[in-house]
C-alpha positions as CSV (number, residue, x, y, z in Angstrom):
1,M,-64.4,-59.0,-155.6
2,S,-63.0,-59.0,-152.1
3,K,-60.6,-61.6,-150.8
4,F,-61.8,-61.3,-147.3
5,A,-65.2,-63.1,-145.8
6,Q,-67.7,-60.0,-145.2
7,G,-71.3,-59.6,-144.6
8,P,-74.2,-59.3,-142.2
9,Y,-74.1,-61.8,-139.4
10,A,-77.5,-63.3,-138.2
11,V,-77.6,-63.1,-134.4
12,K,-79.0,-66.3,-132.7
13,N,-79.3,-64.9,-129.3
14,P,-80.7,-61.4,-130.1
15,A,-81.2,-60.6,-126.3
16,K,-77.5,-60.5,-125.9
17,Y,-76.7,-58.4,-128.9
18,V,-76.7,-54.6,-127.7
19,G,-75.4,-53.1,-130.9
20,K,-77.4,-51.0,-133.4
21,G,-78.8,-52.7,-136.6
22,V,-77.3,-56.0,-138.0
23,P,-73.7,-56.6,-137.2
24,R,-71.3,-56.8,-140.0
25,Y,-68.2,-59.0,-140.4
26,R,-65.3,-57.7,-142.4
27,S,-63.0,-61.1,-142.2
28,S,-63.6,-64.7,-141.1
29,W,-61.9,-64.0,-138.0
30,E,-64.5,-61.4,-137.0
31,L,-67.4,-63.9,-138.2
32,A,-65.8,-67.0,-136.2
33,F,-65.7,-64.1,-133.0
34,M,-69.4,-63.1,-133.4
35,R,-70.3,-66.9,-133.4
36,F,-68.3,-67.5,-130.3
37,L,-69.9,-64.1,-128.7
38,D,-73.3,-65.2,-129.5
39,N,-73.2,-68.7,-128.5
40,N,-71.0,-68.3,-125.4
41,D,-73.1,-68.6,-121.8
42,N,-70.6,-66.4,-120.1
43,V,-70.9,-63.6,-122.5
44,M,-73.8,-61.3,-121.3
45,Q,-73.9,-58.5,-123.8
46,W,-72.0,-57.8,-127.1
47,A,-71.9,-55.3,-129.8
48,S,-69.9,-54.8,-133.1
49,E,-68.4,-51.6,-134.1
50,S,-70.3,-49.4,-131.4
51,I,-67.9,-47.2,-130.2
52,Q,-66.0,-44.2,-131.6
53,I,-62.7,-43.1,-130.3
54,P,-60.9,-39.8,-131.6
55,Y,-57.0,-40.4,-132.3
56,R,-54.4,-38.4,-134.3
57,N,-53.0,-40.3,-137.5
58,P,-49.1,-40.3,-137.0
59,I,-48.7,-40.5,-140.6
60,T,-50.9,-37.6,-141.5
61,G,-51.0,-35.5,-138.4
62,K,-55.0,-35.3,-139.2
63,Q,-57.5,-35.9,-136.3
64,S,-59.3,-39.3,-137.2
65,I,-62.0,-41.6,-135.7
66,Y,-61.0,-45.2,-134.6
67,I,-64.1,-47.9,-134.3
68,P,-62.9,-51.0,-132.5
69,D,-64.4,-54.2,-133.6
70,F,-66.3,-55.2,-130.5
71,L,-67.6,-54.3,-127.0
72,V,-68.1,-57.4,-124.7
73,T,-69.4,-57.9,-121.4
74,Y,-68.7,-61.2,-119.7
75,K,-68.7,-63.5,-116.7
76,T,-65.3,-64.4,-115.7
77,R,-64.3,-67.5,-113.8
78,N,-64.9,-66.0,-110.6
79,N,-68.3,-64.9,-111.6
80,T,-67.3,-61.0,-111.8
81,L,-68.4,-59.2,-114.9
82,M,-65.8,-57.7,-117.0
83,A,-66.5,-55.4,-120.1
84,E,-63.6,-55.1,-122.8
85,V,-63.2,-53.6,-126.0
86,I,-61.7,-56.0,-128.5
87,E,-59.9,-55.4,-131.8
88,I,-59.5,-58.5,-134.0
89,K,-56.3,-58.1,-136.1
90,P,-53.6,-60.2,-137.7
91,K,-50.1,-60.4,-135.9
92,K,-48.6,-58.8,-138.9
93,Q,-50.6,-55.5,-138.6
94,S,-49.4,-55.5,-135.0
95,V,-46.0,-55.8,-134.8
96,I,-43.1,-54.1,-136.8
97,E,-40.8,-57.1,-138.1
98,G,-37.6,-57.2,-140.1
99,K,-38.6,-57.3,-143.6
100,M,-41.9,-55.2,-143.7
101,S,-42.3,-52.7,-146.6
102,T,-42.7,-49.0,-145.8
103,Q,-46.8,-49.5,-146.2
104,E,-46.8,-52.4,-143.9
105,R,-44.8,-50.5,-141.4
106,M,-47.1,-47.2,-141.8
107,V,-50.4,-49.7,-141.1
108,V,-48.7,-50.9,-137.7
109,A,-47.7,-47.3,-136.8
110,I,-51.5,-46.1,-137.4
111,N,-52.9,-49.3,-135.5
112,H,-50.5,-48.4,-132.3
113,A,-51.8,-44.7,-132.3
114,K,-55.3,-46.1,-132.5
115,W,-54.6,-48.7,-129.7
116,D,-52.8,-46.2,-127.5
117,M,-55.9,-43.9,-127.5
118,A,-58.2,-47.0,-127.1
119,T,-56.1,-47.9,-124.1
120,K,-56.8,-44.6,-122.4
121,W,-60.4,-44.1,-123.4
122,C,-61.1,-47.5,-122.0
123,A,-59.2,-46.8,-118.7
124,R,-61.1,-43.4,-118.3
125,N,-64.7,-45.4,-119.1
126,G,-64.0,-48.4,-116.6
127,L,-63.1,-50.9,-119.4
128,K,-60.0,-52.9,-120.6
129,F,-58.6,-53.0,-124.1
130,R,-57.4,-56.1,-125.9
131,I,-56.0,-57.0,-129.3
132,I,-56.6,-60.3,-130.3
133,T,-54.6,-61.9,-133.1
134,E,-54.5,-65.4,-134.8
135,L,-52.0,-66.5,-132.0
136,D,-54.9,-65.9,-129.5
137,M,-57.9,-67.1,-131.7
138,F,-56.2,-70.2,-132.8
139,R,-53.8,-71.1,-130.0
140,N,-55.1,-74.7,-129.5
141,G,-55.4,-75.4,-133.3
142,G,-51.9,-74.6,-134.7
143,K,-50.7,-71.3,-136.2
């Protein structure tokens, strides 16, 4: 049994969802973000796990594929359209801190390799890349 919330998400506004098939969340944070995207009037379109970006795994040296969590197009406060590729990730998998195990450090190193390639891929394709951690998701409600 998984310790994370996982499952299919029932899209409430199907005209906004431009991904293929039924989106699946792999954590309660992804589920919360899907609900936000689905119900936010400023979100014009969104897709889950719809992009594949090649990168080199820094641990194995092998070519791999990174699939970011979301592709989102939304209206900004200035009424301009913005398109972003978004990854939802815990801060502990984003930053190397003092007392991390070797395994935890390897996860962060792999994530940074993925995100470096995603940033470059997005720049070539006129998109922005952003990582959202619990500090972003829950900034108004505590840690």
